[in-house]
C-alpha positions in Angstrom: 6.3 -29.5 5.3 5.2 -28.3 8.3 2.8 -24.8 8.7 4.7 -21.3 9.7 6.1 -21.4 13.6 7.2 -18.3 15.1 6.4 -16.1 17.1 3.3 -13.8 16.0 3.1 -10.2 16.2 -0.6 -9.1 15.9 -1.2 -5.9 13.4 -2.2 -2.6 15.4 -5.2 -2.2 13.2 -7.9 -3.7 15.6 -10.2 -4.4 12.3 -7.5 -6.7 11.4 -6.9 -8.1 14.7 -10.4 -8.7 15.1 -11.3 -10.7 11.4 -8.3 -12.6 11.9 -9.4 -14.2 15.6 -12.2 -14.4 14.3 -11.9 -16.5 11.5 -9.1 -18.7 13.1 -11.2 -19.4 16.0 -14.7 -20.5 13.9 -12.4 -22.4 10.9 -13.7 -19.5 8.6 -17.7 -20.2 9.5 -17.7 -16.6 10.8 -15.7 -13.3 10.1 -14.9 -15.0 6.1 -16.0 -11.6 4.3 -15.2 -8.5 3.8 -17.6 -5.4 5.7 -20.6 -8.0 6.0 -20.5 -8.2 2.3 -21.2 -11.9 1.4 -20.3 -11.0 -1.9 -16.4 -10.3 -0.7 -14.6 -13.4 1.0 -11.7 -13.1 2.3 -9.0 -15.6 3.1 -6.1 -15.0 6.2 -2.6 -15.0 5.0 -0.2 -15.7 7.1 3.4 -14.6 6.3 7.1 -14.0 7.8 7.7 -10.3 8.5 10.5 -9.0 6.2 12.3 -7.2 8.9 11.0 -9.2 12.3 11.0 -12.5 11.6 7.6 -12.2 13.8 4.6 -13.9 11.7 1.9 -11.3 10.9 -1.8 -12.6 9.9 -3.6 -10.4 6.8 -7.2 -10.9 5.4 -7.2 -10.2 2.4 -9.9 -11.1 -0.3 -10.5 -13.9 -2.0 -9.3 -14.5 -5.0 -8.5 -18.3 -6.6 -8.5 -20.2 -9.9 -7.5 -23.8 -10.4 -6.2 -24.2 -6.6 -3.8 -21.2 -7.2 -4.6 -17.7 -5.4 -4.2 -14.1 -5.8 -3.3 -11.4 -3.1 -3.2 -8.0 -4.2 -1.1 -5.5 -3.0 -3.7 -2.7 -3.3 -3.3 -0.7 0.4 -6.4 0.9 -0.8 -4.9 2.8 -3.9 -1.9 4.0 -1.4 0.8 5.3 -2.8 2.6 2.8 -1.3 2.7 -1.2 -0.8 1.0 -2.7 1.6 3.6 -4.1 5.1 2.7 -7.5 3.9 4.8 -6.8 0.4 8.1 -6.9 1.4 7.3 -10.1 4.0 5.7 -12.2 0.4 9.6 -10.9 -0.8 11.8 -11.3 1.4 9.6 -14.9 2.6 7.7 -16.2 -0.2 6.6 -19.3 1.5 3.4 -17.9 3.3 1.0 -20.1 5.3 -3.1 -19.3 3.1 -6.2 -20.2 5.3 -9.3 -20.7 3.5 -11.6 -22.3 5.4 -11.0 -24.9 8.5 -7.0 -26.2 7.8 -4.2 -23.6 6.6 -1.7 -24.4 4.0 1.9 -23.5 2.8 2.0 -21.6 -0.4 4.2 -20.3 -2.3 4.0 -16.7 -3.3 5.5 -15.2 -6.8 4.9 -11.7 -8.6 2.9 -12.3 -11.9 3.6 -9.6 -14.4 2.2 -9.5 -18.1 -0.3 -11.8 -19.4 -0.1 -13.4 -16.5 -0.9 -10.8 -14.6 -3.4 -8.8 -16.8 -5.4 -12.3 -17.1 -5.4 -12.5 -13.2 -6.2 -8.4 -12.6 -9.6 -9.5 -14.4 -10.2 -11.8 -12.1 -9.4 -9.9 -9.0 -11.6 -6.9 -10.2 -14.3 -9.4 -10.5 -14.5 -10.4 -7.5 -13.7 -6.9 -5.7 -14.5 -4.2 -7.7 -13.1 -1.4 -6.2 -9.5 -2.9 -7.0 -10.1 -0.6 -10.6 -10.6 2.4 -8.5 -7.6 1.5 -6.5 -5.3 1.7 -8.8 -6.8 4.7 -10.3 -5.8 6.5 -7.8 -2.1 5.4 -7.4 0.9 5.6 -9.6 2.5 2.7 -8.9 1.4 -0.7 -10.4 -0.7 -2.3 -7.8 0.9 -6.0 -7.3 -0.8 -9.1 -7.8 1.0 -12.4 -6.0 -0.2 -15.7 -7.1 -0.1 -18.1 -4.8 0.6 -21.5 -5.5 0.4 -24.8 -2.8 3.9 -26.1 -1.4 3.8 -29.9 -1.9 4.5 -32.1 1.0 
């Protein structure tokens, strides 16, 4: 299966644009951590805009287990979901780059015991997620991304 193609619309947030550009330019050798903390690695996820259809790229905390990745729609504990949440629901095939080579993954929302298990993994990787959950009334969604086979 080919990688996602289409017009790329960079984020309005300068730090997102800069981190994505650095990560992609260096094949993930640079721009691969959050806030200069090596214990907080990131991946870059490309999704198709739910309304615009344009490609959107976001650095997301790297949480991986047995080849499956989690994407936590926390938005720092804001009352609303991040913009990419709607993109994942509308167009669940996304492109994930963890290192030099991007690949396609299918995103789905984890529920029940599976979500609880992954939430623990996510908080173990990035402790602020627990604080974010306390700040908001919504249950923070956890997407699971599984590789799309050719």
